[in-house]
C-alpha positions as MATLAB code, in Angstrom:
seq = 'MLFPARETFRGILINEEGKLGLVYAPDKDRYETAGGGRNGSARAPHDKETAWECLQREIGEETGYSQFEMVRYLGLNIDEWTPWHWDGYAHLFLLKVKGQPEAVRLDPEEEGLQLRWWTPEALSGPLKNKLKPGALYGVKQVATLMKNGWDAPLPDKIIYSSPPWL';
ca = [
       0.267   -0.057    0.187;
       1.389    3.322   -0.993;
       0.210    4.964    2.387;
       1.888    4.360    5.883;
      -1.332    3.758    7.801;
      -5.426    4.573    6.271;
      -6.580    6.730    9.272;
      -3.525    9.253    8.070;
      -4.731    9.596    4.558;
      -6.261   13.108    4.022;
      -6.948   12.991    0.166;
      -6.152   12.495   -3.618;
      -5.147   15.693   -5.563;
      -5.322   14.320   -9.282;
      -3.729   16.687  -12.284;
      -2.550   15.925  -15.651;
       1.145   15.325  -13.896;
      -0.210   12.030  -11.679;
      -1.386   11.231   -8.681;
      -0.744   12.458   -4.896;
      -1.904   11.813   -1.525;
      -2.214   14.463    1.139;
      -0.585   12.113    4.413;
      -0.953   13.085    7.959;
       2.517   12.839    9.238;
       1.793   12.750   12.772;
       5.653   12.568   14.324;
       6.173   16.342   12.393;
       2.765   17.543   12.847;
       2.127   18.359    9.156;
       0.497   17.583    5.877;
       2.654   15.915    3.498;
       2.341   14.497    0.065;
       3.090   11.007   -1.670;
       3.357    9.237   -4.489;
       2.860   12.154   -7.579;
       3.655   15.491   -8.587;
       6.094   16.101  -11.087;
       8.299   13.671  -10.306;
       6.072   10.550  -10.487;
       4.692   11.461  -13.577;
       4.767    8.914  -16.139;
       4.933   10.749  -19.067;
       7.941   12.639  -18.351;
      10.826   13.147  -15.302;
      10.529   16.789  -15.083;
      12.987   18.884  -13.120;
      12.717   15.639  -10.388;
      10.667   17.705   -8.747;
       8.884   16.598   -5.648;
       4.701   15.994   -5.038;
       4.973   18.719   -2.134;
       7.247   21.227   -4.565;
       4.889   21.048   -7.019;
       1.909   21.650   -4.369;
       3.958   24.802   -3.315;
       5.257   26.163   -6.568;
       1.501   25.991   -8.139;
       0.546   27.873   -5.165;
       3.226   30.451   -5.219;
       2.733   30.807   -9.101;
      -1.225   31.440   -8.993;
      -0.767   33.628   -5.463;
       2.535   34.922   -5.428;
       2.751   33.664   -1.708;
       6.688   32.831   -0.953;
       5.601   31.215    2.631;
       2.708   29.920    4.155;
       1.309   26.828    6.118;
      -0.870   23.651    4.995;
      -2.921   23.466    7.747;
      -5.364   20.371    6.940;
      -6.833   18.766    3.710;
     -10.899   19.823    3.855;
     -12.398   17.978    1.265;
     -13.725   17.295   -1.936;
     -16.264   19.486   -4.179;
     -17.555   17.451   -6.649;
     -20.972   18.737   -8.740;
     -21.379   15.562  -10.088;
     -20.347   11.608   -9.714;
     -20.813    8.981  -12.232;
     -19.143    5.428  -12.249;
     -16.534    6.542  -14.623;
     -15.417    9.690  -14.311;
     -15.955   13.216  -11.951;
     -17.424   16.347  -13.100;
     -16.284   19.278  -11.620;
     -14.501   18.390   -9.204;
     -12.444   20.801   -7.050;
     -10.111   19.743   -3.679;
     -10.422   22.291   -0.390;
      -7.534   23.088    1.477;
      -6.982   25.364    4.673;
      -3.382   27.780    4.659;
      -2.110   29.869    6.915;
      -0.397   32.858    5.356;
       0.873   35.802    7.795;
      -0.886   33.805   10.696;
      -4.563   34.378    8.533;
      -6.426   31.328    7.482;
      -7.428   31.409    4.444;
      -9.338   28.617    2.099;
      -8.031   27.504   -1.200;
      -9.786   25.637   -3.752;
      -7.797   23.626   -6.321;
      -8.839   22.667   -9.627;
      -7.179   20.528  -11.851;
      -6.606   21.632  -15.402;
      -4.900   20.839  -18.662;
      -1.636   22.684  -17.107;
      -1.849   21.475  -13.668;
      -3.457   23.195  -10.743;
      -5.480   26.700  -11.031;
      -6.263   27.997   -7.466;
      -9.303   30.313   -6.214;
      -9.493   31.394   -2.852;
     -11.900   31.498   -0.404;
     -12.934   33.622    2.996;
     -14.753   31.226    5.346;
     -17.783   32.783    5.543;
     -17.636   32.210    1.412;
     -16.703   28.183    2.011;
     -19.946   28.248    4.107;
     -21.844   29.508    1.864;
     -22.447   29.073   -1.897;
     -19.360   26.029   -1.575;
     -21.939   24.426    1.065;
     -24.519   23.416   -1.198;
     -22.248   21.290   -3.411;
     -20.409   19.153   -0.869;
     -22.855   16.159   -1.066;
     -23.328   14.065    1.659;
     -21.188   10.985    1.056;
     -18.985   12.645   -0.944;
     -15.638   11.484   -1.613;
     -13.495   12.791    1.102;
     -13.823   15.242    4.152;
     -17.423   15.895    3.777;
     -16.818   15.276    7.627;
     -14.395   17.924    8.548;
     -15.853   20.599    6.402;
     -19.193   20.471    8.545;
     -17.408   20.477   11.694;
     -15.112   23.579   10.769;
     -18.428   24.824    9.852;
     -19.856   24.314   12.738;
     -17.247   24.319   15.307;
     -14.998   26.979   13.351;
     -11.433   26.857   11.783;
     -10.058   25.856   14.664;
     -12.202   22.344   15.374;
      -9.875   19.367   16.110;
     -10.780   16.272   12.967;
     -12.038   12.832   13.781;
      -8.824   10.603   14.490;
     -10.262    7.496   12.493;
     -12.350    9.055    8.833;
     -13.536    6.382    6.695;
     -12.996    7.262    3.093;
     -14.951    6.088   -0.110;
     -12.276    5.553   -3.410;
     -13.416    6.053   -7.312;
     -12.893    2.117   -8.625;
      -9.919    3.049  -10.407;
      -7.295    4.116   -7.292;
];
């Protein structure tokens, strides 16, 4: 198995460069990535960039931020799910930039990742209706955060469903 423990697994980020898993490292108390990024592409090795470096670079290019802290994976927003593909999916992350929380939505696109920025108020508004009960990842965490605030603790163990091709 690619990931060290199922309960530390927080999500899948998929783009044209391959799949990467978001994994919580309890010994470091932070989230890291595994099994993807530009270095993990089957098409081209690029510049041997790791998955974490790929995510940091994409956020920096899109936002201009040179420093940020990855706080947690919030969940997967899907507009429609069919057995053979997702339509309109995006991943939600919580970052801290200069000590302030910012919700990040990552939309896969052909050239990499496109970022859209949302305030916590916007996340609990328009995006709340797109997070469907029983959707793939993170719905319980997002609901907990909306109810109890951004610093609410996550459950110790979370059960995830996966598309059949993962």
